[in-house]
C-alpha positions as CSV (number, residue, x, y, z in Angstrom):
1,Q,72.6,88.0,-29.9
2,V,71.3,84.6,-30.9
3,Q,67.6,84.2,-30.7
4,L,65.4,81.2,-31.5
5,V,61.7,81.7,-31.3
6,E,59.3,78.8,-31.6
7,S,55.7,79.0,-32.6
8,G,52.9,76.8,-33.7
9,G,52.2,74.6,-30.8
10,G,48.8,73.9,-29.4
11,L,46.1,71.3,-28.6
12,V,45.4,68.7,-31.3
13,Q,43.4,65.4,-31.3
14,P,45.2,62.1,-31.9
15,G,45.8,61.6,-35.6
16,G,46.0,65.4,-36.2
17,S,48.8,67.5,-37.5
18,L,50.8,70.6,-36.4
19,R,53.6,72.5,-37.9
20,L,56.1,74.1,-35.6
21,S,58.3,77.0,-36.7
22,C,61.5,78.4,-35.3
23,A,62.5,81.8,-36.3
24,A,66.3,82.4,-35.9
25,S,68.3,85.7,-35.6
26,G,71.7,86.9,-34.5
27,F,73.8,84.5,-36.5
28,T,74.4,83.4,-40.0
29,F,71.6,80.8,-40.1
30,R,72.5,79.0,-43.4
31,Y,75.9,78.0,-41.8
32,Y,74.5,76.0,-39.0
33,A,72.6,72.7,-38.4
34,M,69.4,73.0,-36.6
35,S,67.5,70.5,-34.4
36,W,64.2,70.1,-32.6
37,Y,64.0,68.5,-29.1
38,R,61.2,67.8,-26.8
39,Q,60.7,67.2,-23.2
40,A,57.6,65.5,-21.7
41,P,56.7,65.9,-18.0
42,G,58.9,63.9,-15.8
43,K,61.2,62.8,-18.7
44,E,64.6,63.9,-20.0
45,R,64.8,66.1,-23.1
46,E,65.3,64.1,-26.2
47,L,66.3,64.8,-29.8
48,V,63.4,64.6,-32.2
49,A,65.0,65.6,-35.5
50,V,68.1,67.4,-37.0
51,I,68.8,69.0,-40.3
52,T,72.1,70.0,-41.8
53,S,72.9,73.6,-42.7
54,T,71.9,73.2,-46.4
55,G,69.0,71.0,-45.6
56,G,70.6,68.2,-47.7
57,S,70.5,65.7,-44.8
58,T,68.0,64.9,-42.0
59,N,67.8,62.5,-39.2
60,Y,64.9,61.5,-36.8
61,A,64.3,59.7,-33.6
62,D,62.9,56.2,-34.2
63,S,59.6,57.2,-32.4
64,V,58.7,59.9,-35.1
65,K,60.2,58.4,-38.2
66,G,57.7,58.5,-41.0
67,R,55.4,61.0,-39.1
68,F,57.5,64.1,-38.6
69,T,59.5,66.0,-41.2
70,I,62.1,68.7,-40.5
71,S,62.8,71.3,-43.1
72,R,64.4,74.8,-43.3
73,D,64.1,78.0,-45.4
74,N,67.5,79.7,-45.3
75,A,66.1,82.7,-47.0
76,K,63.7,83.1,-44.1
77,N,66.1,82.0,-41.3
78,T,63.5,79.5,-40.2
79,V,63.3,75.8,-39.5
80,Y,60.1,73.8,-39.3
81,L,58.8,70.6,-37.9
82,Q,55.8,69.1,-39.7
83,M,54.1,66.7,-37.3
84,N,51.5,64.3,-38.7
85,S,49.6,61.3,-37.2
86,L,50.2,62.8,-33.7
87,K,49.9,60.5,-30.7
88,P,49.3,61.2,-27.1
89,G,52.9,60.2,-26.5
90,D,54.0,63.2,-28.6
91,T,52.7,65.6,-25.9
92,A,55.7,67.7,-24.7
93,V,57.3,71.1,-24.8
94,Y,59.3,71.3,-28.2
95,Y,62.4,73.3,-28.4
96,C,64.5,74.6,-31.2
97,Y,68.3,74.1,-30.7
98,T,71.6,75.0,-32.4
99,L,75.2,74.8,-31.5
100,I,77.4,77.7,-32.2
101,G,80.3,77.1,-29.9
102,I,77.8,76.7,-27.0
103,D,74.2,75.5,-26.9
104,F,71.5,77.8,-27.9
105,W,67.8,77.0,-27.1
106,G,64.5,78.6,-27.8
107,Q,61.9,79.1,-25.1
108,G,59.8,76.1,-26.2
109,T,56.3,75.7,-27.4
110,Q,53.8,73.3,-25.9
111,V,52.2,70.5,-27.9
112,T,49.4,68.6,-26.4
113,V,47.8,65.6,-28.1
114,S,44.5,64.7,-26.5
115,S,41.0,63.9,-27.3
């Protein structure tokens, strides 16, 4: 069965960095695009970044461009989100996502940016 397991969240001060990881299993990882979404309290879930199956193309929400980087290691079945220059507005639960006929989501990892 498809499983997406996020890790790497936590509490960080404004201006700090975190790297999120999403370990995938149960499908042929290298064939599928992967995405990161986030959901802040009281807000809708929003797309943060997406990467194609080969990693050759990426796209980002305007709010994170220049600060976040999505990458993947197809040998390790893992997708990453490097987050730099974090702001309090980045506080949210971050989810890993892929579409394989239907939507698959991870359980989410909490990122809190606060002094």
